Every structure is written in structure tokens, then in C-alpha cells.
C-alpha positions, 0 to 999 in steps of 0.5 A: 205791467210786464215788469210785475208779470215777470216778477210774478212768473218767477214764483207762479204759473201764469195765466190770461183769461180773456173775452176774446178769440184765439186769432185776436189775443196773440197779438195782445200777448206779443204786445205784453211781451211775457211768456204766460204758462196759459192763454185762455179765451172765450173761443176756447171756452165757449163762453164770455166773462162773467159767465162762470163757465169762462172760469171753470173752463180755465180752471179745467183746462189748466188742471188746478184747483180753484183753491189754488188760484189767485185772481188778479183783475181790472173788471169789477163786473167780468171777474171780481163779482162773477168769482166770489163764490167760486172758492179761489184762494185769493182775488185782487181787483186792480182798480185802475179807476179808482171805483168804489167796491163793495163789501158783498164781494169780499173778500178781495184786495184792492191795488190801483195797478198791477205793479203793486201784486208782486209785493202783495203776494210775497214775491 
């Protein structure tokens, strides 16, 4: 995972939106070993995913229009479903467990893990 994130960081700003508190995320970020440009927590947003407020807070905080955002996430219920109508540039479902998706939530790309994301995005 860190290699894929480092490759993406060479071309994009990368952010994490996490359903956690500020004091808990630092250790996880350290363990990942990648310098994220933005770290957004549920504590900061005042909302937990799948609430749309978590995503709109992130976009406002980062200062980017949703149409410029590529959102990649493992969470079907917490990320793919609530972001369907946000006008994102692209959504990528990291389907680690081979779950069944739904045409009702298209468009989205699907990968079995994060390692294929740089190639999918042309990095």
C-alpha cells in the first residue's frame, strides 16, 4: 500500500478521511509511512461516514471542488454509496473481499487492492 500511495503522491495531493479521532489517527498514519497532504477525521468534521457531512467538510477543508476529487476507498457502505451523487471526478472501490457491487451506484472502478490504483490513474 505505501508504494501505491507514494506513486500517487508524485502526481496528486493525497488525503485520508477517517472515522476516527485526532488522537488515534496519528499512530495509524505513522504506521502507513506516507506523508499525506491532508488528514481529515470524523472528530474534525463533526460527522462520521457515511454521513455526507464528512465528505463535504473534507472538500471544504482541502479547498477542492468535488469535481476534482478521485475518491478511492474500501468501504462500500461508508464510502461508495454516500459519494454516488457528490459529483466526484472518479470513484474507485478497493474491493478487498470480493463483495458484489451494484449497478445502482455506478459509475465506479473496482480493484482488488490499492496496488493497481496508480496504473488505473495513469501514474
